[in-house]
N, C-alpha and C positions, 0 to 999 in steps of 0.2 A: 590503440583504439581510434575509432574514426567517428564520422558523423552519423553512424547508425545507432548511436546511443546518446541520450540526453543526460547531462550532468547538472548538478545543482550548486550555484555559487556559495550558498551558506556553508557547504562542506569543503569548499576548495582549499582553505588554509590548512586543512588537516591531511598531511601526507601519509598517514597510516590508515587511510580510509578510501574505499572505492564505493561509490553510490551512484546508481544509474537508473534510467528507464529506457526500455526499447521502444521502437516505433515500427510501423508496418514494413518499412524497407530493411529492417534489421535482418529479416529471415528470408530464405529462399522459398520456404513453404508459404502458400497464400493464406492459410489460416492456422498458424502454429498453436499447438497446445503443449503443456508441460507436465501434466499428470493425466492419468487415465488407466483404465483396466487393461488396455492393450499397449504394452511398452513401445511398440513400433511407432505409435503416433507421436511420441514425444522424444525418443532417444536422439533422433537426428537434430531436432530443434535445440535440445540441451547441448549437444556436441557443438553446434554452430555458435551458440551463445558463449560457451566456454572458450572456443577458439578466439572469438573477438576479445574476450576478457583476458586471454592468455593464462588460463587456469585449466585444471583438470575437471571434466564433467562431474566427477564424484564430489567436487567441492560445492556444487550447486544444490541447495536444499529447498525443496518445495513442499509445503504441507498440502494435504488434500482438503481444500477449502469447502466448507459447507455453511457459510454465513453464521458461524457461531461467534461467541466472545471468548473462545479458548485461546490461550497464549502458552506456547510450549518453550521451556528453557532447554537449551542444548549445551552440554558440556563436551560433546564430541560429535563427529559426523554420524548421523543416525544410520543404523544398519538396515532399517526397513522404513517404509513410508509412514509419515506422521498423519494419521487420519483425524477427521472431524476437528480440525484446528485451523485458525485463520490468522495467527500471528506467531512469530518466532523471536527469540532473543538469545544472545550469547555474549560472552566476553572472550571467546577463543578466536585466534587468528585463523585466516584462510578457510573459514566456513562462510560461504556466500548465502545469506538468508534472502529468499525470493518469494514474492507473491505475484500472482497473475490476475489481471483485471481487464474488463472491457466495459467500462462505465463506472464500476465501483471505485472507491477511493483507495489508492495505495498510500500508506503513510510510513515514513522512515524516521527512526529515532536514533540519536547518537549522543552518548555521554562522553565527552572528550576528557573528563577528569578520571573516571573509573574505567574508561575504554569498554563501553557496553553498547551494543547495537540491537535494534529491533526492526523487523519488517512486518507490516500490518495490512491486512485486507479488510476494508471497512465499507461494505455495502450499506444500504439503509438499515438493515437489521443489526449489523455489527456496530454501526454508528449509534443507534438508539440504545443498544445494550452496552455502550461505553467501552468498546474493546480497546480504544487508545488509552483510556484511564486504567484498565486492567494491565496493559503493557507497562505503563509508567509505574504502577504499584509493584509489579514484579521486578522491575529494574531496581526499585528502592529496596525491596525485601531481600532479593538475592544478591545484589551487587553494591548495595549502599549508595546507589545513585541519589543525587539531590536534584529534584525537578528543575531548580533554577539554573542548573548546568546543562540540561538536555537541549539539544538542537533538534528541530523537527521539520520535515518536509511533507507537505500535502500535495501529492502528485497529480498527474493528469487524470481526469474523470469527468463524468457528466456534470455540466455546469448548471447553476441555479436558474438561468434564463430559459432553459428547456426541460428541466427535470420536473415534470408534472406528476403529482402523486395523489393517491386516494386517501380516504378517511382513515384507514388503518395506520398509514404512515404519519399522517398529521397528528392523530391522537397519541401515537407512540413518541413523537418528537416533543409534543407539548408536555408529556408526562416526564420525559427523561433528559431533555436537553436544557441546560441553563440558558435563560434569556431566549427561549425558543422563538419568541416573536421576531427575533433578528434573523431567524433561519427559514421562516415561512412567509410567503407573500402570494396574494391572489392575482390571477391573470384576468384578462377582460371577460373571460367566460365563467369566472367565479371559481375556477379550479386552483388548487394550491400548488405552488412550486416549493421544493425543499432544497435549501442550500447546504449540501453535504460538506463543502469546504469550511463554511463558517461554523457548522455544527461541531466538526472535529476540532477546529481551532478553539472554540469556546470550552470544549471539554478539556483540552490540554491546558488552557489558561486556568481553569478551575482546579486543576491538579498541580498547579505551581509553576508551569512553564512561563517564561517571560515572553512578552509580545515580540520583542526584537529577535527572539530565537526561533520563531515559527515562520516558515516560508511557504507560501501557497503558489503553486505553479500557475494557477489560473488558466489552464489549458483544458478546453472542453472536448472530450472524446466524441461526443455526439455531433458537434458542428464541424469537427476537424477529422472527418473520416478518411480524408486523403492521407492523414498522418497516423491516426490511431484506429484501433478496433472499437466498435460500439455495438453491444448486444441489442440495445433498444432500437437502433437504426438498421442494423444489418442482420439481426436475428441471433438467437442464442448459440448457433453453431459457428459463428464467426471466430476468428482467432483471438488471441490474448496478448496484451503487452506484459512485459516482465519489469517489475521494479525490485531492485536488489541492493544489498549493502553488505560490505565485508571489511573486516579489519585485516591489515596486512603488516 
């Protein structure tokens, strides 16, 4: 593997784990996608990512994300696409759980005691609907994970300094995010900014994760468009970065 992938220090001690995020230069395609109605648009990109990871493309599992709070448990590689789902979890080896983002928050969870992993796509809707909390609960219910053992990475996404939101988002955050005042601040124009990183961190803490076990990349996709894709800056038809995790 080379510098076309980002790796996370919090996971480095665990040799039975691969966890990564791609960047713009990872792919030859200028605007790569990884799911869609026309397979041609994503097969080549999946093959290229698999080649970099030195795995088979069939090991890459992407849900068809639709900003839900649905979390799917996998006991084997799925035979068909997982629709209307924004997070995956498994305790099986050699299944690479992936989410694709372009400003939304990718979150990775790993329980090194029970050997359970999860990949989560959390836009503002997923965040306020507590998708990270749902994932932790499913790790507990299905695999006996203890939250205090879980390691979490909050990956590259739009940062709080630029993520201006409207009243709908503000009200949803105030209703659903613990200590929401820590996640919202007004700019000089009186508009609110929403801190997706802190919102997801607070939700994880409220569900029993330890502060020391949560790592935030603090990489803003909007301000670093030379490195990442940003739907808000470049338009919704831009490419997507992939954040994935796999037990080996």
